[in-house]
C-alpha positions in Angstrom: -70.0 28.5 16.7 -67.7 31.2 15.6 -65.8 32.7 19.0 -64.6 36.2 17.3 -62.4 37.2 14.2 -58.8 38.2 13.8 -58.2 40.6 10.9 -55.1 42.6 10.3 -55.0 45.6 8.5 -52.9 48.8 7.6 -53.5 52.6 7.4 -50.0 54.9 6.8 -47.3 53.0 7.8 -48.6 51.4 11.3 -50.8 48.3 11.3 -53.4 47.2 13.4 -54.4 43.9 15.1 -58.3 43.8 15.4 -59.7 41.4 17.8 -63.4 40.7 18.2 -65.4 38.8 20.8 -68.4 37.9 22.4 -68.3 37.8 25.8 -71.5 35.9 27.0 -70.9 36.6 30.8 -70.8 40.3 30.2 -73.1 39.8 27.5 -71.6 42.4 25.5 -69.4 42.1 22.3 -65.9 43.8 22.1 -63.6 44.3 19.3 -59.6 45.5 20.9 -57.5 48.0 18.7 -54.1 46.6 18.5 -50.8 47.8 18.1 -47.3 46.3 18.3 -49.3 44.2 21.3 -50.4 47.2 23.1 -54.3 47.7 22.6 -54.9 51.3 21.2 -58.6 51.2 21.1 -61.8 49.3 22.4 -65.7 49.3 21.1 -68.5 47.8 23.5 -71.5 47.1 22.6 -74.0 45.9 24.7 -76.7 43.3 24.9 -78.8 44.6 26.6 -81.0 43.6 29.2 -84.3 42.5 27.5 -84.6 40.1 24.9 -82.3 36.8 23.8 -80.5 37.2 20.4 -80.3 33.8 19.0 -76.8 32.6 18.5 -76.3 33.0 15.0 -77.9 36.5 15.6 -75.2 37.0 17.7 -72.5 35.7 15.8 -74.3 38.5 12.9 -73.9 41.3 15.1 -70.1 40.3 16.0 -69.6 39.9 12.8 -70.7 43.5 11.2 -68.7 44.8 14.5 -65.7 43.9 13.2 -66.4 45.2 9.7 -67.0 48.4 10.9 -63.8 48.9 13.4 -62.1 47.1 9.7 -63.2 50.5 7.9 -63.0 53.0 10.4 -59.1 51.7 11.0 -58.8 51.5 7.2 -60.1 55.1 7.7 -58.0 56.3 9.8 -61.3 57.3 12.2 -59.0 55.8 15.8 -60.3 58.9 17.9 -63.8 57.1 17.7 -62.3 54.2 19.6 -60.3 56.0 22.2 -59.9 54.7 25.8 -60.1 56.4 28.3 -56.9 58.0 30.1 -57.7 56.5 34.1 
């Protein structure tokens, strides 16, 4: 069973750490983007209230979400992951 993914990726002069995990209790997939330990973005995908995806399907979804976020970070498209100001 895969619990999550961690990757370091560079865009320009900045290195980003991308961390993805399954939040079973919240029934969602979460990917966070960090710079020097500070979270600068996130992508949350609810698993929904209907249907029960298999463990393999959930892991595949998480892997795909992680890959998509990595590609966006490499391309400098971080605005879509911005965390709203309180």
